[in-house]
PDB file of N, CA, C and O in Angstrom:
ATOM      1  N   UNK A   1      14.748 132.649  14.095  1.00  0.00           N
ATOM      2  CA  UNK A   1      13.363 133.018  14.102  1.00  0.00           C
ATOM      3  C   UNK A   1      13.220 134.237  13.130  1.00  0.00           C
ATOM      4  O   UNK A   1      14.213 134.800  12.670  1.00  0.00           O
ATOM      5  N   UNK A   2      11.943 134.615  12.840  1.00  0.00           N
ATOM      6  CA  UNK A   2      11.679 135.579  11.929  1.00  0.00           C
ATOM      7  C   UNK A   2      11.526 137.011  12.537  1.00  0.00           C
ATOM      8  O   UNK A   2      12.038 137.975  11.968  1.00  0.00           O
ATOM      9  N   UNK A   3      10.842 137.138  13.656  1.00  0.00           N
ATOM     10  CA  UNK A   3      10.591 138.446  14.281  1.00  0.00           C
ATOM     11  C   UNK A   3      11.587 138.867  15.292  1.00  0.00           C
ATOM     12  O   UNK A   3      12.003 140.025  15.341  1.00  0.00           O
ATOM     13  N   UNK A   4      11.984 137.899  16.127  1.00  0.00           N
ATOM     14  CA  UNK A   4      12.981 138.175  17.259  1.00  0.00           C
ATOM     15  C   UNK A   4      14.129 137.211  17.140  1.00  0.00           C
ATOM     16  O   UNK A   4      14.039 136.186  16.465  1.00  0.00           O
ATOM     17  N   UNK A   5      15.260 137.571  17.836  1.00  0.00           N
ATOM     18  CA  UNK A   5      16.447 136.665  17.705  1.00  0.00           C
ATOM     19  C   UNK A   5      16.190 135.287  18.424  1.00  0.00           C
ATOM     20  O   UNK A   5      15.311 135.204  19.282  1.00  0.00           O
ATOM     21  N   UNK A   6      16.932 134.251  18.082  1.00  0.00           N
ATOM     22  CA  UNK A   6      16.815 132.978  18.721  1.00  0.00           C
ATOM     23  C   UNK A   6      17.172 133.224  20.252  1.00  0.00           C
ATOM     24  O   UNK A   6      17.954 134.098  20.628  1.00  0.00           O
ATOM     25  N   UNK A   7      16.559 132.420  21.009  1.00  0.00           N
ATOM     26  CA  UNK A   7      16.803 132.455  22.493  1.00  0.00           C
ATOM     27  C   UNK A   7      16.199 133.604  23.231  1.00  0.00           C
ATOM     28  O   UNK A   7      16.533 133.857  24.388  1.00  0.00           O
ATOM     29  N   UNK A   8      15.242 134.358  22.521  1.00  0.00           N
ATOM     30  CA  UNK A   8      14.486 135.437  23.193  1.00  0.00           C
ATOM     31  C   UNK A   8      13.566 134.799  24.257  1.00  0.00           C
ATOM     32  O   UNK A   8      12.882 133.820  23.963  1.00  0.00           O
ATOM     33  N   UNK A   9      13.543 135.352  25.504  1.00  0.00           N
ATOM     34  CA  UNK A   9      12.836 134.821  26.586  1.00  0.00           C
ATOM     35  C   UNK A   9      11.582 135.677  26.927  1.00  0.00           C
ATOM     36  O   UNK A   9      10.709 135.245  27.681  1.00  0.00           O
ATOM     37  N   UNK A  10      11.523 136.868  26.364  1.00  0.00           N
ATOM     38  CA  UNK A  10      10.387 137.726  26.666  1.00  0.00           C
ATOM     39  C   UNK A  10      10.234 138.747  25.511  1.00  0.00           C
ATOM     40  O   UNK A  10      11.203 139.393  25.110  1.00  0.00           O
ATOM     41  N   UNK A  11       9.051 138.869  25.012  1.00  0.00           N
ATOM     42  CA  UNK A  11       8.844 139.893  23.924  1.00  0.00           C
ATOM     43  C   UNK A  11       7.340 140.368  24.034  1.00  0.00           C
ATOM     44  O   UNK A  11       6.527 139.829  24.784  1.00  0.00           O
ATOM     45  N   UNK A  12       7.076 141.373  23.252  1.00  0.00           N
ATOM     46  CA  UNK A  12       5.757 141.937  23.118  1.00  0.00           C
ATOM     47  C   UNK A  12       5.079 141.474  21.881  1.00  0.00           C
ATOM     48  O   UNK A  12       5.724 141.415  20.834  1.00  0.00           O
ATOM     49  N   UNK A  13       3.806 141.135  21.925  1.00  0.00           N
ATOM     50  CA  UNK A  13       2.980 140.813  20.785  1.00  0.00           C
ATOM     51  C   UNK A  13       2.061 142.016  20.511  1.00  0.00           C
ATOM     52  O   UNK A  13       1.240 142.389  21.349  1.00  0.00           O
ATOM     53  N   UNK A  14       2.221 142.618  19.307  1.00  0.00           N
ATOM     54  CA  UNK A  14       1.659 143.788  18.966  1.00  0.00           C
ATOM     55  C   UNK A  14       0.684 143.716  17.710  1.00  0.00           C
ATOM     56  O   UNK A  14       0.819 142.834  16.862  1.00  0.00           O
ATOM     57  N   UNK A  15      -0.295 144.681  17.638  1.00  0.00           N
ATOM     58  CA  UNK A  15      -1.137 144.814  16.491  1.00  0.00           C
ATOM     59  C   UNK A  15      -1.194 146.322  16.151  1.00  0.00           C
ATOM     60  O   UNK A  15      -1.471 147.177  16.992  1.00  0.00           O
ATOM     61  N   UNK A  16      -0.911 146.585  14.848  1.00  0.00           N
ATOM     62  CA  UNK A  16      -0.907 147.970  14.405  1.00  0.00           C
ATOM     63  C   UNK A  16      -2.317 148.396  14.095  1.00  0.00           C
ATOM     64  O   UNK A  16      -2.955 147.726  13.283  1.00  0.00           O
ATOM     65  N   UNK A  17      -2.856 149.434  14.657  1.00  0.00           N
ATOM     66  CA  UNK A  17      -4.236 149.900  14.473  1.00  0.00           C
ATOM     67  C   UNK A  17      -4.399 150.566  13.097  1.00  0.00           C
ATOM     68  O   UNK A  17      -5.522 150.720  12.617  1.00  0.00           O
ATOM     69  N   UNK A  18      -3.287 150.961  12.461  1.00  0.00           N
ATOM     70  CA  UNK A  18      -3.308 151.629  11.235  1.00  0.00           C
ATOM     71  C   UNK A  18      -3.371 150.600  10.074  1.00  0.00           C
ATOM     72  O   UNK A  18      -4.274 150.685   9.241  1.00  0.00           O
ATOM     73  N   UNK A  19      -2.445 149.646  10.009  1.00  0.00           N
ATOM     74  CA  UNK A  19      -2.386 148.712   8.890  1.00  0.00           C
ATOM     75  C   UNK A  19      -2.912 147.287   9.238  1.00  0.00           C
ATOM     76  O   UNK A  19      -3.189 146.505   8.329  1.00  0.00           O
ATOM     77  N   UNK A  20      -3.053 146.940  10.565  1.00  0.00           N
ATOM     78  CA  UNK A  20      -3.572 145.694  10.916  1.00  0.00           C
ATOM     79  C   UNK A  20      -2.509 144.616  11.142  1.00  0.00           C
ATOM     80  O   UNK A  20      -2.866 143.518  11.569  1.00  0.00           O
ATOM     81  N   UNK A  21      -1.293 144.855  10.894  1.00  0.00           N
ATOM     82  CA  UNK A  21      -0.233 143.924  10.990  1.00  0.00           C
ATOM     83  C   UNK A  21      -0.022 143.448  12.488  1.00  0.00           C
ATOM     84  O   UNK A  21      -0.016 144.246  13.426  1.00  0.00           O
ATOM     85  N   UNK A  22       0.130 142.240  12.619  1.00  0.00           N
ATOM     86  CA  UNK A  22       0.466 141.696  13.941  1.00  0.00           C
ATOM     87  C   UNK A  22       1.933 141.238  13.883  1.00  0.00           C
ATOM     88  O   UNK A  22       2.351 140.630  12.897  1.00  0.00           O
ATOM     89  N   UNK A  23       2.713 141.527  14.932  1.00  0.00           N
ATOM     90  CA  UNK A  23       4.119 141.142  14.964  1.00  0.00           C
ATOM     91  C   UNK A  23       4.648 141.076  16.446  1.00  0.00           C
ATOM     92  O   UNK A  23       4.013 141.566  17.381  1.00  0.00           O
ATOM     93  N   UNK A  24       5.799 140.464  16.585  1.00  0.00           N
ATOM     94  CA  UNK A  24       6.553 140.406  17.880  1.00  0.00           C
ATOM     95  C   UNK A  24       7.616 141.472  17.844  1.00  0.00           C
ATOM     96  O   UNK A  24       8.117 141.838  16.780  1.00  0.00           O
ATOM     97  N   UNK A  25       7.956 141.966  19.015  1.00  0.00           N
ATOM     98  CA  UNK A  25       9.029 142.953  19.097  1.00  0.00           C
ATOM     99  C   UNK A  25       9.674 142.776  20.508  1.00  0.00           C
ATOM    100  O   UNK A  25       9.013 142.413  21.482  1.00  0.00           O
ATOM    101  N   UNK A  26      10.949 143.043  20.551  1.00  0.00           N
ATOM    102  CA  UNK A  26      11.663 142.908  21.860  1.00  0.00           C
ATOM    103  C   UNK A  26      11.159 143.828  22.894  1.00  0.00           C
ATOM    104  O   UNK A  26      11.286 143.541  24.084  1.00  0.00           O
ATOM    105  N   UNK A  27      10.607 144.896  22.512  1.00  0.00           N
ATOM    106  CA  UNK A  27       9.994 145.877  23.423  1.00  0.00           C
ATOM    107  C   UNK A  27       8.701 145.330  24.021  1.00  0.00           C
ATOM    108  O   UNK A  27       8.033 144.449  23.480  1.00  0.00           O
ATOM    109  N   UNK A  28       8.403 145.914  25.171  1.00  0.00           N
ATOM    110  CA  UNK A  28       7.130 145.439  25.836  1.00  0.00           C
ATOM    111  C   UNK A  28       6.363 146.778  26.255  1.00  0.00           C
ATOM    112  O   UNK A  28       5.553 146.781  27.183  1.00  0.00           O
ATOM    113  N   UNK A  29       6.652 147.831  25.561  1.00  0.00           N
ATOM    114  CA  UNK A  29       5.875 149.112  25.895  1.00  0.00           C
ATOM    115  C   UNK A  29       4.422 149.039  25.425  1.00  0.00           C
ATOM    116  O   UNK A  29       4.109 148.247  24.535  1.00  0.00           O
ATOM    117  N   UNK A  30       3.558 149.818  25.982  1.00  0.00           N
ATOM    118  CA  UNK A  30       2.091 149.728  25.640  1.00  0.00           C
ATOM    119  C   UNK A  30       1.831 150.126  24.160  1.00  0.00           C
ATOM    120  O   UNK A  30       0.922 149.594  23.521  1.00  0.00           O
ATOM    121  N   UNK A  31       2.643 151.067  23.633  1.00  0.00           N
ATOM    122  CA  UNK A  31       2.461 151.493  22.257  1.00  0.00           C
ATOM    123  C   UNK A  31       3.785 151.839  21.607  1.00  0.00           C
ATOM    124  O   UNK A  31       4.565 152.605  22.173  1.00  0.00           O
ATOM    125  N   UNK A  32       4.070 151.269  20.383  1.00  0.00           N
ATOM    126  CA  UNK A  32       5.255 151.533  19.647  1.00  0.00           C
ATOM    127  C   UNK A  32       5.018 151.828  18.208  1.00  0.00           C
ATOM    128  O   UNK A  32       3.886 151.817  17.724  1.00  0.00           O
ATOM    129  N   UNK A  33       6.077 152.088  17.538  1.00  0.00           N
ATOM    130  CA  UNK A  33       5.967 152.354  16.048  1.00  0.00           C
ATOM    131  C   UNK A  33       5.900 151.029  15.288  1.00  0.00           C
ATOM    132  O   UNK A  33       6.723 150.138  15.504  1.00  0.00           O
ATOM    133  N   UNK A  34       4.961 150.914  14.440  1.00  0.00           N
ATOM    134  CA  UNK A  34       4.810 149.684  13.595  1.00  0.00           C
ATOM    135  C   UNK A  34       5.909 149.675  12.526  1.00  0.00           C
ATOM    136  O   UNK A  34       6.043 150.635  11.767  1.00  0.00           O
ATOM    137  N   UNK A  35       6.745 148.525  12.460  1.00  0.00           N
ATOM    138  CA  UNK A  35       7.835 148.490  11.438  1.00  0.00           C
ATOM    139  C   UNK A  35       7.402 148.590   9.997  1.00  0.00           C
ATOM    140  O   UNK A  35       8.120 149.121   9.149  1.00  0.00           O
ATOM    141  N   UNK A  36       6.143 148.040   9.710  1.00  0.00           N
ATOM    142  CA  UNK A  36       5.657 148.089   8.311  1.00  0.00           C
ATOM    143  C   UNK A  36       5.238 149.516   7.967  1.00  0.00           C
ATOM    144  O   UNK A  36       5.523 149.986   6.865  1.00  0.00           O
ATOM    145  N   UNK A  37       4.582 150.202   8.865  1.00  0.00           N
ATOM    146  CA  UNK A  37       4.194 151.638   8.566  1.00  0.00           C
ATOM    147  C   UNK A  37       5.433 152.466   8.564  1.00  0.00           C
ATOM    148  O   UNK A  37       5.500 153.401   7.766  1.00  0.00           O
ATOM    149  N   UNK A  38       6.429 152.217   9.381  1.00  0.00           N
ATOM    150  CA  UNK A  38       7.710 153.020   9.371  1.00  0.00           C
ATOM    151  C   UNK A  38       8.435 152.891   8.130  1.00  0.00           C
ATOM    152  O   UNK A  38       9.025 153.848   7.629  1.00  0.00           O
ATOM    153  N   UNK A  39       8.406 151.633   7.572  1.00  0.00           N
ATOM    154  CA  UNK A  39       9.102 151.368   6.269  1.00  0.00           C
ATOM    155  C   UNK A  39       8.511 152.159   5.109  1.00  0.00           C
ATOM    156  O   UNK A  39       9.211 152.524   4.164  1.00  0.00           O
ATOM    157  N   UNK A  40       7.214 152.415   5.200  1.00  0.00           N
ATOM    158  CA  UNK A  40       6.489 153.128   4.095  1.00  0.00           C
ATOM    159  C   UNK A  40       6.643 154.671   4.201  1.00  0.00           C
ATOM    160  O   UNK A  40       6.388 155.404   3.245  1.00  0.00           O
ATOM    161  N   UNK A  41       7.067 155.128   5.389  1.00  0.00           N
ATOM    162  CA  UNK A  41       7.236 156.556   5.693  1.00  0.00           C
ATOM    163  C   UNK A  41       8.340 157.138   4.772  1.00  0.00           C
ATOM    164  O   UNK A  41       9.424 156.559   4.713  1.00  0.00           O
ATOM    165  N   UNK A  42       8.122 158.176   4.106  1.00  0.00           N
ATOM    166  CA  UNK A  42       9.053 158.841   3.220  1.00  0.00           C
ATOM    167  C   UNK A  42       9.943 159.801   4.064  1.00  0.00           C
ATOM    168  O   UNK A  42       9.473 160.830   4.548  1.00  0.00           O
ATOM    169  N   UNK A  43      11.154 159.457   4.214  1.00  0.00           N
ATOM    170  CA  UNK A  43      12.063 160.336   5.055  1.00  0.00           C
ATOM    171  C   UNK A  43      12.863 161.253   4.222  1.00  0.00           C
ATOM    172  O   UNK A  43      13.597 162.085   4.755  1.00  0.00           O
ATOM    173  N   UNK A  44      12.755 161.140   2.904  1.00  0.00           N
ATOM    174  CA  UNK A  44      13.445 162.088   2.013  1.00  0.00           C
ATOM    175  C   UNK A  44      12.485 163.268   1.736  1.00  0.00           C
ATOM    176  O   UNK A  44      11.404 163.137   1.162  1.00  0.00           O
ATOM    177  N   UNK A  45      12.983 164.426   2.196  1.00  0.00           N
ATOM    178  CA  UNK A  45      12.102 165.671   1.923  1.00  0.00           C
ATOM    179  C   UNK A  45      12.839 166.714   1.102  1.00  0.00           C
ATOM    180  O   UNK A  45      14.064 166.826   1.100  1.00  0.00           O
ATOM    181  N   UNK A  46      12.039 167.433   0.439  1.00  0.00           N
ATOM    182  CA  UNK A  46      12.585 168.572  -0.338  1.00  0.00           C
ATOM    183  C   UNK A  46      12.697 169.811   0.435  1.00  0.00           C
ATOM    184  O   UNK A  46      12.335 169.798   1.612  1.00  0.00           O
ATOM    185  N   UNK A  47      13.182 170.939  -0.126  1.00  0.00           N
ATOM    186  CA  UNK A  47      13.358 172.195   0.591  1.00  0.00           C
ATOM    187  C   UNK A  47      12.044 172.805   1.051  1.00  0.00           C
ATOM    188  O   UNK A  47      12.045 173.580   2.007  1.00  0.00           O
ATOM    189  N   UNK A  48      10.927 172.488   0.415  1.00  0.00           N
ATOM    190  CA  UNK A  48       9.606 173.075   0.783  1.00  0.00           C
ATOM    191  C   UNK A  48       8.767 172.092   1.546  1.00  0.00           C
ATOM    192  O   UNK A  48       7.593 172.365   1.800  1.00  0.00           O
ATOM    193  N   UNK A  49       9.288 171.016   1.903  1.00  0.00           N
ATOM    194  CA  UNK A  49       8.458 169.966   2.628  1.00  0.00           C
ATOM    195  C   UNK A  49       8.789 169.924   4.103  1.00  0.00           C
ATOM    196  O   UNK A  49       9.850 170.374   4.537  1.00  0.00           O
ATOM    197  N   UNK A  50       7.850 169.369   4.870  1.00  0.00           N
ATOM    198  CA  UNK A  50       8.083 169.159   6.296  1.00  0.00           C
ATOM    199  C   UNK A  50       8.150 167.703   6.549  1.00  0.00           C
ATOM    200  O   UNK A  50       7.395 166.918   5.974  1.00  0.00           O
ATOM    201  N   UNK A  51       9.087 167.321   7.444  1.00  0.00           N
ATOM    202  CA  UNK A  51       9.258 165.876   7.808  1.00  0.00           C
ATOM    203  C   UNK A  51       7.977 165.429   8.557  1.00  0.00           C
ATOM    204  O   UNK A  51       7.507 166.057   9.506  1.00  0.00           O
ATOM    205  N   UNK A  52       7.460 164.302   8.054  1.00  0.00           N
ATOM    206  CA  UNK A  52       6.278 163.715   8.775  1.00  0.00           C
ATOM    207  C   UNK A  52       6.726 163.034   9.984  1.00  0.00           C
ATOM    208  O   UNK A  52       7.620 162.188   9.950  1.00  0.00           O
ATOM    209  N   UNK A  53       6.060 163.423  11.169  1.00  0.00           N
ATOM    210  CA  UNK A  53       6.479 162.748  12.449  1.00  0.00           C
ATOM    211  C   UNK A  53       6.104 161.268  12.417  1.00  0.00           C
ATOM    212  O   UNK A  53       5.119 160.864  11.800  1.00  0.00           O
ATOM    213  N   UNK A  54       6.898 160.503  13.079  1.00  0.00           N
ATOM    214  CA  UNK A  54       6.661 159.048  13.253  1.00  0.00           C
ATOM    215  C   UNK A  54       5.489 158.889  14.127  1.00  0.00           C
ATOM    216  O   UNK A  54       5.331 159.620  15.105  1.00  0.00           O
ATOM    217  N   UNK A  55       4.609 157.899  13.785  1.00  0.00           N
ATOM    218  CA  UNK A  55       3.388 157.682  14.584  1.00  0.00           C
ATOM    219  C   UNK A  55       3.536 156.434  15.359  1.00  0.00           C
ATOM    220  O   UNK A  55       4.059 155.466  14.808  1.00  0.00           O
ATOM    221  N   UNK A  56       3.139 156.360  16.550  1.00  0.00           N
ATOM    222  CA  UNK A  56       3.161 155.107  17.348  1.00  0.00           C
ATOM    223  C   UNK A  56       1.753 154.518  17.219  1.00  0.00           C
ATOM    224  O   UNK A  56       0.842 154.975  17.909  1.00  0.00           O
ATOM    225  N   UNK A  57       1.560 153.560  16.394  1.00  0.00           N
ATOM    226  CA  UNK A  57       0.252 152.983  16.193  1.00  0.00           C
ATOM    227  C   UNK A  57       0.132 151.544  16.547  1.00  0.00           C
ATOM    228  O   UNK A  57      -0.973 151.015  16.427  1.00  0.00           O
ATOM    229  N   UNK A  58       1.150 150.851  16.970  1.00  0.00           N
ATOM    230  CA  UNK A  58       1.047 149.406  17.351  1.00  0.00           C
ATOM    231  C   UNK A  58       0.837 149.280  18.902  1.00  0.00           C
ATOM    232  O   UNK A  58       1.627 149.759  19.715  1.00  0.00           O
ATOM    233  N   UNK A  59      -0.280 148.606  19.230  1.00  0.00           N
ATOM    234  CA  UNK A  59      -0.641 148.474  20.601  1.00  0.00           C
ATOM    235  C   UNK A  59      -0.286 147.111  21.082  1.00  0.00           C
ATOM    236  O   UNK A  59      -0.431 146.133  20.347  1.00  0.00           O
ATOM    237  N   UNK A  60       0.199 147.014  22.355  1.00  0.00           N
ATOM    238  CA  UNK A  60       0.554 145.719  22.937  1.00  0.00           C
ATOM    239  C   UNK A  60      -0.695 144.894  23.165  1.00  0.00           C
ATOM    240  O   UNK A  60      -1.634 145.379  23.797  1.00  0.00           O
ATOM    241  N   UNK A  61      -0.742 143.636  22.663  1.00  0.00           N
ATOM    242  CA  UNK A  61      -1.783 142.768  22.907  1.00  0.00           C
ATOM    243  C   UNK A  61      -1.484 141.911  24.160  1.00  0.00           C
ATOM    244  O   UNK A  61      -2.336 141.693  25.022  1.00  0.00           O
ATOM    245  N   UNK A  62      -0.251 141.452  24.201  1.00  0.00           N
ATOM    246  CA  UNK A  62       0.197 140.665  25.383  1.00  0.00           C
ATOM    247  C   UNK A  62       1.647 140.524  25.419  1.00  0.00           C
ATOM    248  O   UNK A  62       2.316 140.717  24.403  1.00  0.00           O
ATOM    249  N   UNK A  63       2.177 140.193  26.554  1.00  0.00           N
ATOM    250  CA  UNK A  63       3.594 139.986  26.683  1.00  0.00           C
ATOM    251  C   UNK A  63       3.801 138.398  26.714  1.00  0.00           C
ATOM    252  O   UNK A  63       3.217 137.652  27.499  1.00  0.00           O
ATOM    253  N   UNK A  64       4.724 137.997  25.737  1.00  0.00           N
ATOM    254  CA  UNK A  64       5.013 136.543  25.655  1.00  0.00           C
ATOM    255  C   UNK A  64       6.262 136.197  26.455  1.00  0.00           C
ATOM    256  O   UNK A  64       7.335 136.752  26.219  1.00  0.00           O
ATOM    257  N   UNK A  65       6.120 135.309  27.369  1.00  0.00           N
ATOM    258  CA  UNK A  65       7.277 134.887  28.228  1.00  0.00           C
ATOM    259  C   UNK A  65       7.563 133.459  28.066  1.00  0.00           C
ATOM    260  O   UNK A  65       6.667 132.663  27.785  1.00  0.00           O
ATOM    261  N   UNK A  66       8.825 133.097  28.241  1.00  0.00           N
ATOM    262  CA  UNK A  66       9.481 131.732  28.076  1.00  0.00           C
ATOM    263  C   UNK A  66       9.931 131.594  26.655  1.00  0.00           C
ATOM    264  O   UNK A  66       9.250 131.995  25.710  1.00  0.00           O
ATOM    265  N   UNK A  67      11.099 131.015  26.531  1.00  0.00           N
ATOM    266  CA  UNK A  67      11.711 130.845  25.195  1.00  0.00           C
ATOM    267  C   UNK A  67      10.838 129.971  24.271  1.00  0.00           C
ATOM    268  O   UNK A  67      10.741 130.241  23.074  1.00  0.00           O
ATOM    269  N   UNK A  68      10.193 128.905  24.840  1.00  0.00           N
ATOM    270  CA  UNK A  68       9.417 127.993  24.125  1.00  0.00           C
ATOM    271  C   UNK A  68       8.196 128.724  23.473  1.00  0.00           C
ATOM    272  O   UNK A  68       7.884 128.549  22.295  1.00  0.00           O
ATOM    273  N   UNK A  69       7.510 129.582  24.354  1.00  0.00           N
ATOM    274  CA  UNK A  69       6.268 130.339  23.868  1.00  0.00           C
ATOM    275  C   UNK A  69       6.662 131.341  22.821  1.00  0.00           C
ATOM    276  O   UNK A  69       5.985 131.476  21.802  1.00  0.00           O
ATOM    277  N   UNK A  70       7.765 132.059  23.056  1.00  0.00           N
ATOM    278  CA  UNK A  70       8.225 133.006  22.050  1.00  0.00           C
ATOM    279  C   UNK A  70       8.493 132.372  20.717  1.00  0.00           C
ATOM    280  O   UNK A  70       8.123 132.911  19.674  1.00  0.00           O
ATOM    281  N   UNK A  71       9.153 131.199  20.749  1.00  0.00           N
ATOM    282  CA  UNK A  71       9.421 130.481  19.584  1.00  0.00           C
ATOM    283  C   UNK A  71       8.208 130.026  18.815  1.00  0.00           C
ATOM    284  O   UNK A  71       8.154 130.157  17.592  1.00  0.00           O
ATOM    285  N   UNK A  72       7.244 129.499  19.514  1.00  0.00           N
ATOM    286  CA  UNK A  72       5.978 129.059  19.001  1.00  0.00           C
ATOM    287  C   UNK A  72       5.194 130.233  18.346  1.00  0.00           C
ATOM    288  O   UNK A  72       4.688 130.083  17.234  1.00  0.00           O
ATOM    289  N   UNK A  73       5.097 131.355  19.009  1.00  0.00           N
ATOM    290  CA  UNK A  73       4.431 132.550  18.421  1.00  0.00           C
ATOM    291  C   UNK A  73       5.059 133.060  17.277  1.00  0.00           C
ATOM    292  O   UNK A  73       4.373 133.430  16.324  1.00  0.00           O
ATOM    293  N   UNK A  74       6.417 133.130  17.256  1.00  0.00           N
ATOM    294  CA  UNK A  74       7.185 133.607  16.171  1.00  0.00           C
ATOM    295  C   UNK A  74       6.927 132.762  14.941  1.00  0.00           C
ATOM    296  O   UNK A  74       6.700 133.314  13.864  1.00  0.00           O
ATOM    297  N   UNK A  75       6.954 131.438  15.061  1.00  0.00           N
ATOM    298  CA  UNK A  75       6.682 130.452  14.038  1.00  0.00           C
ATOM    299  C   UNK A  75       5.294 130.635  13.455  1.00  0.00           C
ATOM    300  O   UNK A  75       5.111 130.582  12.239  1.00  0.00           O
ATOM    301  N   UNK A  76       4.297 130.855  14.340  1.00  0.00           N
ATOM    302  CA  UNK A  76       2.908 131.038  13.982  1.00  0.00           C
ATOM    303  C   UNK A  76       2.736 132.239  13.167  1.00  0.00           C
ATOM    304  O   UNK A  76       2.130 132.166  12.098  1.00  0.00           O
ATOM    305  N   UNK A  77       3.229 133.347  13.598  1.00  0.00           N
ATOM    306  CA  UNK A  77       3.106 134.680  12.950  1.00  0.00           C
ATOM    307  C   UNK A  77       3.803 134.658  11.593  1.00  0.00           C
ATOM    308  O   UNK A  77       3.334 135.245  10.618  1.00  0.00           O
ATOM    309  N   UNK A  78       4.864 134.007  11.564  1.00  0.00           N
ATOM    310  CA  UNK A  78       5.721 134.079  10.320  1.00  0.00           C
ATOM    311  C   UNK A  78       5.190 133.072   9.176  1.00  0.00           C
ATOM    312  O   UNK A  78       5.663 133.127   8.040  1.00  0.00           O
ATOM    313  N   UNK A  79       4.247 132.210   9.508  1.00  0.00           N
ATOM    314  CA  UNK A  79       3.732 131.305   8.477  1.00  0.00           C
ATOM    315  C   UNK A  79       3.146 132.026   7.237  1.00  0.00           C
ATOM    316  O   UNK A  79       3.397 131.619   6.102  1.00  0.00           O
ATOM    317  N   UNK A  80       2.412 133.033   7.457  1.00  0.00           N
ATOM    318  CA  UNK A  80       1.803 133.751   6.293  1.00  0.00           C
ATOM    319  C   UNK A  80       2.921 134.408   5.432  1.00  0.00           C
ATOM    320  O   UNK A  80       2.800 134.511   4.211  1.00  0.00           O
ATOM    321  N   UNK A  81       3.950 134.823   6.070  1.00  0.00           N
ATOM    322  CA  UNK A  81       4.988 135.577   5.366  1.00  0.00           C
ATOM    323  C   UNK A  81       5.968 134.646   4.685  1.00  0.00           C
ATOM    324  O   UNK A  81       6.347 134.844   3.531  1.00  0.00           O
ATOM    325  N   UNK A  82       6.365 133.633   5.423  1.00  0.00           N
ATOM    326  CA  UNK A  82       7.462 132.735   4.960  1.00  0.00           C
ATOM    327  C   UNK A  82       6.918 131.457   4.212  1.00  0.00           C
ATOM    328  O   UNK A  82       7.644 130.833   3.437  1.00  0.00           O
ATOM    329  N   UNK A  83       5.677 131.108   4.459  1.00  0.00           N
ATOM    330  CA  UNK A  83       5.206 129.865   3.891  1.00  0.00           C
ATOM    331  C   UNK A  83       5.819 128.695   4.516  1.00  0.00           C
ATOM    332  O   UNK A  83       6.078 127.699   3.841  1.00  0.00           O
ATOM    333  N   UNK A  84       6.075 128.761   5.819  1.00  0.00           N
ATOM    334  CA  UNK A  84       6.841 127.737   6.521  1.00  0.00           C
ATOM    335  C   UNK A  84       6.079 126.494   6.741  1.00  0.00           C
ATOM    336  O   UNK A  84       4.938 126.379   6.293  1.00  0.00           O
ATOM    337  N   UNK A  85       6.682 125.524   7.435  1.00  0.00           N
ATOM    338  CA  UNK A  85       6.053 124.289   7.768  1.00  0.00           C
ATOM    339  C   UNK A  85       5.087 124.422   8.941  1.00  0.00           C
ATOM    340  O   UNK A  85       5.484 124.808  10.041  1.00  0.00           O
ATOM    341  N   UNK A  86       3.817 124.101   8.700  1.00  0.00           N
ATOM    342  CA  UNK A  86       2.772 124.318   9.684  1.00  0.00           C
ATOM    343  C   UNK A  86       2.384 122.972  10.326  1.00  0.00           C
ATOM    344  O   UNK A  86       1.406 122.935  11.073  1.00  0.00           O
ATOM    345  N   UNK A  87       3.078 121.907  10.080  1.00  0.00           N
ATOM    346  CA  UNK A  87       2.681 120.566  10.604  1.00  0.00           C
ATOM    347  C   UNK A  87       2.835 120.467  12.117  1.00  0.00           C
ATOM    348  O   UNK A  87       2.245 119.588  12.746  1.00  0.00           O
ATOM    349  N   UNK A  88       3.638 121.382  12.714  1.00  0.00           N
ATOM    350  CA  UNK A  88       3.875 121.258  14.221  1.00  0.00           C
ATOM    351  C   UNK A  88       2.619 121.791  15.000  1.00  0.00           C
ATOM    352  O   UNK A  88       2.463 121.498  16.185  1.00  0.00           O
ATOM    353  N   UNK A  89       1.782 122.531  14.355  1.00  0.00           N
ATOM    354  CA  UNK A  89       0.626 123.131  15.002  1.00  0.00           C
ATOM    355  C   UNK A  89      -0.387 122.092  15.441  1.00  0.00           C
ATOM    356  O   UNK A  89      -1.424 122.441  16.006  1.00  0.00           O
TER     357      UNK A  89
END
């Protein structure tokens, strides 16, 4: 699978309020750090710079339970990124 490992039985479905990305994560907390926004964060600082704190901007939309539902949601969300086969929908 694209977002979570195969065989995952429970995961969180999140939307980032900053960049609008929707994704699955193994966590089910109410708010977490968006992986896309975190990847853009510059962690290399110079001697006169201050490290920018990580922002938790992704809010939980719902908790997906059951291996079958997690697999379907992962495939659906990954279509835009991977260009996968959408005939199963």
